C-alpha positions in Angstrom: -35.7 -58.5 2.4 -33.2 -56.0 3.7 -32.5 -55.5 7.4 -32.1 -52.0 8.7 -28.9 -51.6 10.7 -28.2 -47.9 10.9 -27.4 -44.6 9.2 -24.1 -43.1 8.1 -23.6 -39.3 8.1 -21.0 -37.6 6.0 -19.6 -34.2 7.0 -17.3 -31.9 5.1 -15.4 -30.6 8.2 -14.4 -27.0 8.3 -10.7 -26.2 8.3 -9.4 -25.1 11.8 -8.4 -21.8 10.4 -11.8 -20.9 8.9 -13.1 -18.7 11.7 -9.8 -16.8 12.2 -9.6 -16.3 8.4 -13.1 -14.8 8.4 -12.2 -12.4 11.2 -9.1 -11.3 9.3 -11.2 -10.7 6.2 -13.6 -8.5 8.2 -10.7 -6.5 9.5 -9.8 -5.8 5.9 -13.4 -4.9 5.1 -13.7 -7.8 2.7 -17.2 -9.2 2.6 -17.5 -13.0 2.2 -20.5 -14.7 0.6 -21.4 -18.3 -0.1 -23.0 -19.1 -3.4 -23.8 -22.8 -3.6 -26.1 -25.3 -5.3 -26.4 -27.2 -2.0 -29.5 -27.1 0.2 -30.3 -24.2 2.5 -29.8 -26.4 5.5 -26.2 -27.4 4.5 -25.3 -23.9 3.4 -26.7 -22.3 6.6 -25.1 -24.8 8.9 -21.7 -24.4 7.3 -21.9 -20.6 7.3 -23.0 -20.6 11.0 -20.1 -23.0 12.0 -17.6 -20.7 10.3 -19.1 -17.6 12.0 -20.3 -16.0 8.7 -23.9 -15.8 10.0 -25.4 -15.8 13.4 -28.5 -17.8 12.5 -28.3 -21.0 10.3 -31.6 -20.0 8.8 -30.3 -16.7 7.5 -30.1 -18.1 4.0 -31.9 -17.2 0.7 -32.5 -19.5 -2.2 -32.0 -18.7 -5.8 -35.7 -19.1 -6.6 -36.7 -16.8 -3.7 -34.2 -14.2 -4.9 -35.6 -14.2 -8.4 -39.1 -13.5 -7.1 -38.0 -10.2 -5.7 -38.0 -6.9 -7.6 -34.8 -5.6 -9.1 -34.3 -3.0 -6.3 -34.9 -5.6 -3.6 -32.5 -8.0 -5.2 -29.8 -5.3 -5.3 -30.3 -4.7 -1.5 -30.5 -8.4 -0.7 -27.3 -9.4 -2.5 -25.5 -6.8 -0.5 -27.0 -7.6 2.9 -27.2 -11.4 2.8 -24.1 -13.6 3.0 -25.5 -17.1 2.1 -27.2 -18.0 -1.1 -28.3 -21.7 -1.6 -29.9 -23.7 -4.4 -28.5 -21.2 -6.9 -28.0 -22.1 -10.6 -25.0 -21.1 -12.7 -27.1 -18.4 -14.2 -28.2 -17.1 -10.8 -24.5 -17.0 -9.6 -23.8 -14.9 -12.7 -26.6 -12.5 -11.9 -25.6 -12.1 -8.2 -22.1 -11.2 -9.2 -23.4 -8.7 -11.7 -25.5 -7.0 -9.1 -22.6 -6.9 -6.6 -20.3 -5.3 -9.3 -22.6 -2.3 -9.4 -21.1 -1.2 -6.0 -18.0 -3.4 -5.4 -15.0 -5.2 -6.9 -15.9 -8.9 -6.8 -13.6 -11.9 -6.6 -15.1 -15.3 -7.1 -13.7 -18.7 -6.1 -15.0 -21.7 -7.9 -13.9 -25.1 -9.2 -16.7 -26.8 -11.2 -17.9 -26.5 -14.8 -21.0 -24.7 -13.6 -18.9 -22.0 -12.1 -17.4 -20.9 -15.4 -19.9 -18.1 -16.3 -19.4 -16.5 -12.8 -15.7 -16.9 -13.1 -15.7 -15.2 -16.5 -17.7 -12.2 -15.1 -15.9 -11.7 -11.8 -13.3 -8.9 -11.5 -10.9 -11.5 -10.1 -11.6 -15.2 -10.9 -9.9 -17.8 -8.7 -9.9 -21.5 -8.8 -8.0 -24.2 -6.9 -5.4 -26.4 -8.7 -7.8 -29.4 -8.8 -10.6 -27.4 -10.6 -12.1 -28.5 -13.8 -10.4 -27.6 -17.1 -13.1 -25.1 -18.1 -13.0 -23.4 -14.7 -9.2 -23.1 -14.8 -9.3 -21.6 -18.3 -11.8 -19.0 -17.1 -9.7 -18.1 -14.0 -7.3 -15.3 -13.5 -5.6 -17.0 -10.5 -5.0 -20.7 -9.8 -4.5 -21.3 -6.1 -2.0 -24.1 -5.3 -3.3 -24.3 -1.8 -7.0 -25.1 -1.2 -7.4 -22.6 1.5 -9.3 -19.4 1.9 -6.5 -18.1 4.1 -4.3 -17.8 1.0 -6.7 -15.4 -0.6 -7.0 -13.2 2.5 -3.2 -13.2 2.8 -2.9 -12.2 -0.8 -5.3 -9.2 -0.3 -3.4 -8.0 2.7 0.0 -8.4 1.0 -1.3 -6.6 -2.1 -2.6 -3.6 -0.1 0.7 -3.4 1.8 2.7 -3.4 -1.5 0.4 -0.7 -2.9 0.9 1.4 0.2 4.6 1.2 -0.1 4.4 2.0 -3.8 2.5 5.2 -3.0 5.2 6.0 -0.3 7.9 5.6 -2.9 6.1 7.8 -5.5 5.5 10.6 -3.0 9.0 10.6 -1.6 10.7 10.4 -5.0 8.6 13.1 -6.6 8.9 15.4 -3.7 12.7 15.0 -3.7 13.0 15.4 -7.4 10.7 18.5 -7.5 12.7 20.1 -4.7 16.0 19.5 -6.4 14.7 20.7 -9.8 13.5 24.0 -8.3 16.7 24.5 -6.4 19.1 23.7 -9.3 17.0 25.9 -11.7 17.0 28.9 -9.3 20.6 28.5 -8.2 21.9 28.5 -11.7 20.5 32.1 -12.1 22.6 33.7 -9.4 25.5 31.3 -8.6 28.7 31.7 -10.7 29.4 28.0 -10.5 27.4 24.7 -10.7 26.0 23.9 -7.2 26.9 20.2 -7.5 29.5 18.5 -9.7 28.3 15.6 -11.9 30.2 13.1 -9.7 28.6 14.5 -6.6 25.1 14.2 -8.2 25.8 10.6 -9.0 27.0 9.9 -5.5 23.9 11.6 -4.1 21.6 9.5 -6.2 23.4 6.3 -5.3 23.3 6.9 -1.6 19.7 8.1 -1.5 18.6 5.1 -3.5 19.7 2.7 -0.7 16.9 3.6 1.7 14.4 4.1 -1.1 14.9 0.5 -2.3 14.3 -0.7 1.3 10.9 1.0 1.3 9.6 -2.2 -0.3 10.2 -4.0 3.0 8.8 -1.3 5.2 5.9 -2.1 7.6 2.5 -0.8 6.8 0.1 0.4 9.5 -3.1 -1.5 10.1 -5.3 1.5 9.3 -3.7 1.6 5.8 -4.8 -1.9 5.1 -8.5 -1.5 6.1 -9.7 -0.6 2.7 -8.4 -0.9 -0.9 -6.7 2.2 -2.4 -6.6 3.6 -5.9 -4.0 5.7 -7.6 -4.9 9.3 -7.1 -2.4 11.1 -9.4 -3.6 14.6 -8.3 -3.2 13.8 -4.7 0.4 12.4 -5.2 1.5 15.4 -7.3 0.0 17.9 -4.9 1.8 16.6 -1.8 5.0 16.2 -3.9 4.8 19.8 -5.1 4.2 21.2 -1.6 7.0 19.2 -0.1 9.2 20.0 -3.0 8.7 23.7 -2.4 9.6 23.2 1.3 12.8 21.4 0.3 13.7 24.3 -2.1 13.0 26.9 0.6 15.6 25.2 2.9 18.0 24.9 0.0 17.8 28.6 -0.7 18.5 29.2 3.0 21.6 27.1 2.6 22.6 29.1 -0.5 22.1 32.3 1.4 24.3 31.2 4.3 27.1 29.9 2.1 26.8 32.3 -0.8 30.2 33.9 -0.1 31.9 30.6 0.8 34.1 28.7 -1.5 32.4 26.5 -4.2 33.7 23.3 -2.5 32.2 24.4 0.8 28.8 25.2 -0.7 28.7 21.9 -2.6 29.7 19.9 0.4 27.0 21.7 2.5 24.3 21.1 -0.1 25.3 17.5 -0.7 25.1 16.7 3.0 21.8 18.6 3.4 20.3 16.8 0.4 21.2 13.3 1.7 19.9 14.1 5.2 16.7 15.7 4.1 15.9 12.9 1.7 16.3 10.4 4.5 14.2 12.6 6.8 11.5 12.8 4.1 11.3 9.0 4.0 10.7 8.8 7.8 8.1 11.6 7.6 6.1 10.3 4.7 6.2 6.6 5.5 3.2 7.2 7.8 0.3 9.6 7.9 0.7 9.8 11.6 3.2 12.2 13.3 6.7 10.8 13.3 6.7 10.0 17.0 3.5 8.0 16.7 4.4 6.0 13.6 5.4 2.4 13.8 8.9 1.2 13.7 10.6 1.0 10.3 11.7 -2.3 8.9 15.2 -3.6 9.7 16.4 -3.1 6.1 15.1 0.5 5.9 16.7 1.4 9.2 20.0 -0.3 8.2 20.3 1.2 4.7 19.2 4.7 5.9 21.9 4.6 8.6 24.4 3.4 6.0 23.6 6.2 3.5 23.8 8.9 6.3 26.9 7.4 7.7 28.8 7.3 4.4 27.7 10.8 3.5 28.8 12.2 6.9 32.2 10.5 7.0 33.2 10.9 3.3 34.1 14.7 3.5 36.6 13.9 6.2 38.4 11.3 4.1 41.1 11.6 1.5 38.8 9.9 -1.1 36.0 12.5 -0.4 38.3 15.4 -0.8 40.3 14.2 -3.8 37.8 12.1 -5.8 34.6 13.9 -4.9 36.0 17.4 -4.3 34.4 17.9 -0.9 35.6 20.4 1.7 36.2 19.3 5.3 33.3 20.4 7.5 33.9 22.6 10.5 32.0 22.6 13.8 30.1 25.7 12.7 29.4 24.1 9.4 27.9 21.0 11.0 25.7 23.1 13.4 24.2 25.0 10.4 23.4 21.7 8.6 21.9 20.2 11.7 19.7 23.3 12.3 18.5 23.3 8.7 17.8 19.6 8.9 15.7 20.0 12.1 13.8 22.9 10.6 13.1 20.9 7.4 11.8 17.9 9.3 9.5 20.0 11.4 8.2 21.8 8.3 7.5 18.5 6.4 5.6 17.2 9.4 3.5 20.4 9.5 2.8 20.3 5.8 1.9 16.6 6.0 -0.5 17.1 8.8 -2.2 20.1 7.1 -2.4 18.1 3.8 -4.1 15.0 5.4 -6.4 17.1 7.6 -7.6 19.7 5.1 -7.0 18.3 1.6 -7.5 14.5 2.0 -10.5 14.9 4.4 -12.2 17.4 2.2 -11.9 15.1 -0.8 -13.4 12.2 1.2 -16.4 14.4 2.2 -17.1 15.1 -1.5 
């Protein structure tokens, strides 16, 4: 004896940032997929509203997927973006197939997501997830928002890119100094740099190196995940280290007959200036004039290091404490010419390396 009055529809509304987040994920070459136990209609409508699929009917169910052969399943899980009516076991199997060609992150929150979370390369849950899901996860998100994950991927790639910059610049500088000191000790009757001058050199050069952590990363560097390629890093560091040593030997040849204080001052100044120049050369794969602007802190600390190094030999402290000689105009012109030549040489080596070495490795 009930009287029909009407229907009530419930909708889980998409977040306003959903579409923009999906676009940002695509720009990072991150593929997003929906694995849900909901009906194909709900899953397809949600994916279509978010811009994940063009057709709401572009959905495959777990039972339909199981009916396919192994090779077809492999192809389908890569090509399709929405999987509906999937069981916990089927989620596990889909992730296992995806892991054959990709690194897989999985975001879940229920008890039935635990097997998939355990298998995924990166398991993520929201803070309100079930206890079993949280125990299976690598990351617990405090914000229930897909944007947090995409931001994390982007930030992680930017950090990795800056780490690689630091490794290349540090190794190239150290290799160059090692070659130069080893060779100079064979024919110079005195040490090319005093211990206190070496400490000051390391201190000043560390300022801009620390600021590399804040440097901007170009969009093309964030398009795909990177891996540590030790051979590639060592190769570019060795090549640029040899370039650095070549200009050090030019300096030694020019100041060979000068007083020890003059040669040490010249090498100290050239070392500081070339290390800063190397930072601005290697911070981008593009030519220097096409690279993006450095971060504020990198520009500030680079200027501070160069400024202190250039002013110190003219001061009482520089001459008495650090045993520098006062530079002359001719002295300064020689250092400037060597610095310009060094910067051009590093740009040429960098361009050759990325064009011939890196590209040939990619083709293989």
